[in-house]
N, C-alpha and C positions, 0 to 999 in steps of 0.2 A: 464562461464561454465554451464548455468543454462539453457539457452536459445534455445539452440536444444532437451533438454529435457522436455522442459516445456511441458505439460500434460501428459506425462509416469507417470506408478506406480515404482515403484521401483523395484519389477522386471520383466516388463516392461526394463528399462532400463540394468539391472542385463544382462536378456538375449538377447540385443541387444550390449553391449558397455563395459561388467566387471565392472570394477571401472572407474569412470572418472573420470583424473585427472588434464588433458589437457584441452583445446578449442577447443571444436569439430567442424568440417565442421557443415553450419546451415543446409544445404542440406539435410541432415539425418530427418530434424525436420517440424512436419506436416503443422503447421503453419507460422514457420517461417525460410521457406526456399529460401528465397530472398533477406534475409539477408547478411550482409560478415561475416566473419568469427571478434569474439571479439567485434560485434559492439553491443550497448544498445538497449532494450528494450523497450517497452511501461510504465515497470516499473519502469525503470532510469529517463526516459523520466518527470514520471511524477513527480517525486520527484525532476529531480534537475528545473523544470517550479515553482514546488510548493518551495520551498526555495528559488526560485530570487521572488516570489509574499509575501510572512512572510518578507523576507529582505526589504524588498518595503515599506510595507503598516507597515512594525513595531511591527510585533508578527502574531498569529496564530486564525486567526477566523475562523470562519463556510467562509462567506461572500469571502474571500479570499482565501478559496481552490477552491468554487466556480469559481470564478475570475480567476484562473489560471488552471484548468483543462479545463476550456471553449476553454481558449487562447493556450489552447495546442491543444485543438482538431482541435481549429481553423487553426494554425498557423501546422500543424504535419501533417495533413487531418486524423488526426486517425481513424475514423469514417471511412471514403476512403478505406482505407487500410485494414482495420477491426481488429484494434491493440487496441480499445477499447468495453470490455466485451460490452454486451450485458443487462446487470443491470447496470452499469454505465451508457452508454448513452441512456436508458432509463429514466432515474434518474434523470439525468441532461440534457435532451429533456424540463421534467415534470415544472424544476426548470426555464427554459428559457418559459416555457410557461405560469406561472407567482406564483406553488406553492411553499411552502414555505420549503427552503431546509436541513429542521432537520425533514421532513417527508418524503419529493421524497423518500431515499435512502432504505424504509420499504422494502427488495424485499426476493426474496430467493437466497443473494449474502454472502460471503463470503472473499471480496476479499480486505479488505482494509489492515490488515497485509504489506502488495507491497508499502504503503505510508506512514509507519510508519518510516521509519528513517528520512523523511521532517520533524517531528517536532518534535523528536528526536536532529537533531541539530540542533533548531532553537528556544531553549530553554533554561534558564541559568541553566546549571549543577549546579543537586543538587535541582532545583524546582522543586519538585515531581506535588505539586497541578497542577502546573500552565501546568506541561508534560502531568497530567491527561487531562485538560483541551483541550492542544494541539493537542493531540493524539484522541480524541472525533471526534473534532472540523472535522480534516483531514480524520476522516472514515466515519460521521454520514451522508452525502449529501449521499451518492452515498452506502454504505453499513451499513445502520441502522439494524443489527440481533446481535445478543447475542455472537452467535458466531464466527461472524466478531469482533467485539469490543473488545470481550476474548484475539482473536489472536493477535491486531494491538496494544492493550494495553501487549499483554505480547512481544512482537519483539521493543516495542516501549520504553521501562521498559530499556529490557537489551539492545537495543542500548548506550540509555542514558546512564548507565552506563560505558559500556564498553568504552564509548566515553574518561570517566574520569579516565578511566585505571584501569577501576575494575580485579578483580580473578576471572580464572572461575568461584571458588564458587562463586563470588558476582552476578556476569552476570544470575549463574542462579536461585539463589536466588530472582532479582530481577524479570526476567521474569515470574516464577512461580506467585509471589507478585501481575505483572501490571494484569497474566491471571484469577485470583482476582479480581482484581480492576474491567475491562472486565466483567468478566461476571455480575457484578451486575450494569454497567451505560446502559443498553438496556433494552428499555423492551418491545422489538419484537425477539420473544421467535422464533429463527429459529428453533431449536431445544434442 
């Protein structure tokens, strides 16, 4: 339901659509107008590519994240379609040119949260230490800023406990815990 409204403010969404409680026609989207109703976007594609890569590699690593993202760009032509953010593309190109993937994502970017589902799905349930490392590994190559890491950890922790059947209160607690952990995990302060 979010694809056609991506990049719109809550005020713009309310003004144009009211409450969105069904799939909208993508033709209303400024960036996804060529997609079909219900079609997944780059965010979902990246998560699926990363989960597959983590499965094949036997775990989540920075190198695996880079491999999965580069394969996604190549196979979907995300760069040609404009479906990859400029900061992510810039970071991946730096990595291809030899820059350390742990340094390439230091920009002005905050979009790591969109990928947090992949590591949450890919670590053993209840293993918080591995979850922290996995979310960090999934974020740092392209989104190594404090606000990106905070958001990614928040969602990663929330998804993780939700997958274990947690209550709404437990999910909210996990989100707040993840945000606090993420806030401390990047030394590249954007805000």
